[in-house]
N, C-alpha and C positions, 0 to 999 in steps of 0.2 A: 365634553367636559373641562370645567372649567380646568388652567393649567395645563394643557398642553400641545399650548400654540409656542411653533419657537423651537424646537428637540431640546424645551429644560428636562426637566427632568420635575414631578408634581413632588417627588416626597424628598424629603431629604432627612434621614434620620441626624439629631443633636447630640452631641455625649461629650460631657465634661469631665476635666480631669486633675487629680490635687497636682499633676505636671506634666502641661498639657506639650509642653515642645520634646517631653520622652514620647508619650504616645503619637505624636507628630512622625518622631521618626522610625520607632517599629512601624507606624503604615504604611509610610513609604518603605523603608531597604524592604522591609518584612516580608508585606502583604501587599507591595508594589502600587500604594496609591500615588497618586498624581500632584503635588501641594500647587490648588490654585492662588489661595491670597493666605497670606497672615495679617492677621496684626495688632499688635502688643501696645499696651499699657507701658506705661511711663516705670513702672519698675518691672516692666521685662516677661510680665502674663501676658499668655496668649488671652485678648479680648476675644475673638475670633479668629477663626481660617476655616477652610472650606479643599476637601481633599476629595478629586477626584477616583474612579475605579470604571471604567468602557463608560457606558451614557448615562451615569450616576456619580451622586457625592454624598459625600458626611461634612458637617461645619462640627465646629473641635474648640471649643473652650477651657478655661483655669475656672475646675469649684472655687464658691470663697472668696470670690470678687465681689456681689454684693448686685445688685438689679433684682428685678422679680423671676428671673426664668430658673437664675438661680436659688433665687428660695423654694423653688417652684420645686426642686431636685434636688435640695437640700436629704430628703431622708429615701430619696428612690434609694432601688436598689442596680444594680447590676442589666448593663441592657445584653440584647439582643439583637444580629444583625446579618443580614444573607444579598451573599455578594454572589453574583453569576460571574462563573470565569472559562474560558474555552478552556484549559490545559489543568486537570484539575490538580494530577499527579505533580505536573511542574509547579504550580504555584508552592503544592504543598514542602515539594523537597527548598523552594529561597524561605519559606516561613521558619522550615528545621534548622538550615542553616541559620539562619538567623538569634536561633533559641528559642523560638516563641512554644510556651507550653501547647501540646496538642492532645487534646482532648478527645477527639478521634480520626484513627486514617483514614486517606481515600478511602471509601465504599461505595459499592455499590447498591440504590437503593431502588425497592422494588418499581416504583412509581417511574423508574428510567432516569433519574440522575445520577451522577457521580461525584460527589461531596467529603466533603473533612471537615473539623471544628475546630478552635485554636483559641483561645482564652490569652488578650492581651495584657500588661503589666501592669493594671488596673482592676484587673478581673471583670470584663466584659467578653461577650461570646460573641465569636463570629465562625461565619460558619459559611464553605465556599464553595461552590458548584456548577453544575451545568444544569441543572432544573431551571427553566427562564419561562415562567405564568404569563398567559396574552392578556393581552386586556382589549378587551373588545372598545371600539369606539366610536 
């Protein structure tokens, strides 16, 4: 399968925010992401950032700064992202301690996962749970 060499994920959700700096703070402080890199424009806007969680990552940028991707995302709605975590309840407590809007508390699902759902500062829905699909290689 292409893109599976070197231990790097082959899919990176990409989210644009009106206030990408505030989004990065929330994602790192409340959701436990690790900041890998942040590139800023001369005006201080976030041109591109990479944040890791486990063996996956998301890319973050500022809305309205131009370019083809920004134009393509102009009328896009919010995004939903699922992230695998080992300790759902501990992760949830951390999010609550940082004032995150929780949409669903930690819940045991019929398919064996325990997960919760939250909304970030700009309306994107983040689900955190124990279910990790197997990808045959």
